[in-house]
C-alpha positions in Angstrom: -109.8 -61.9 -136.6 -109.2 -65.6 -137.2 -106.5 -67.5 -135.4 -104.6 -70.6 -136.4 -102.4 -72.9 -134.5 -98.7 -72.4 -134.9 -96.1 -75.1 -134.7 -95.7 -74.8 -131.0 -99.5 -75.0 -130.4 -99.9 -71.2 -129.7 -102.7 -69.4 -131.5 -101.7 -66.7 -133.9 -103.7 -64.1 -136.0 -104.3 -64.8 -139.6 -104.8 -61.9 -142.0 -107.1 -63.8 -144.4 -110.8 -64.6 -144.3 -112.2 -68.0 -143.3 -115.1 -69.3 -145.3 -116.2 -72.1 -143.0 -119.8 -71.0 -142.7 -120.2 -70.5 -146.4 -118.8 -74.0 -147.2 -121.0 -75.5 -144.5 -124.1 -73.9 -146.0 -123.0 -74.7 -149.5 -122.9 -78.4 -148.5 -126.3 -78.1 -146.9 -125.1 -78.9 -143.4 -126.2 -77.6 -140.0 -123.5 -76.6 -137.5 -124.5 -79.6 -135.5 -124.1 -82.1 -138.4 -120.7 -80.6 -139.3 -119.7 -80.9 -135.6 -120.6 -84.6 -135.6 -118.6 -85.2 -138.7 -115.4 -83.7 -137.2 -116.0 -84.7 -133.6 -116.3 -81.1 -132.3 -119.0 -79.4 -130.4 -121.7 -77.4 -132.1 -120.8 -74.2 -130.1 -117.2 -74.6 -131.2 -118.1 -74.7 -134.8 -120.3 -71.6 -134.4 -117.5 -69.8 -132.6 -115.0 -70.7 -135.4 -117.5 -69.4 -138.0 -117.7 -66.1 -136.1 -113.9 -65.8 -135.6 -114.1 -66.2 -131.8 -112.3 -69.5 -131.7 -109.2 -70.5 -133.6 -108.3 -73.7 -135.4 -105.3 -76.0 -135.7 -104.0 -77.4 -139.0 -105.5 -80.8 -138.0 -108.9 -79.2 -137.4 -108.7 -77.3 -140.7 -107.9 -80.6 -142.6 -110.8 -82.4 -140.8 -113.2 -79.6 -141.7 -112.1 -79.7 -145.3 -112.5 -83.4 -145.6 -116.0 -83.2 -144.0 -116.9 -80.4 -146.4 -115.4 -82.1 -149.5 -113.0 -79.3 -150.3 -109.3 -78.6 -149.8 -108.1 -76.9 -146.7 -107.0 -73.9 -148.8 -110.6 -73.5 -150.0 -111.7 -72.8 -146.5 -109.2 -70.0 -146.3 -109.3 -68.6 -149.8 -112.5 -69.4 -151.7 -116.1 -68.4 -151.0 -118.2 -71.2 -152.7 -121.0 -68.7 -153.0 -119.0 -66.3 -155.1 -119.7 -66.3 -158.8 -116.1 -65.4 -159.5 -113.6 -68.3 -159.6 -110.1 -67.8 -158.3 
């Protein structure tokens, strides 16, 4: 289960998928290169991809910028899927 930061900074469960790994691979980036782009550690990126670590709105926006997509894309759209939304 993926977690996201709430307004008070607490982590809460999110009922939707998170397509971080798919977007990273779609852009041809390693976890390390993405981590450098968003100033996070490589293990943290890996743990987010596996649903172990959560993310804040700021992190989601930074990831989207680094991956040249919208924050909503990371939550709703698998770039490898042949079916558009």
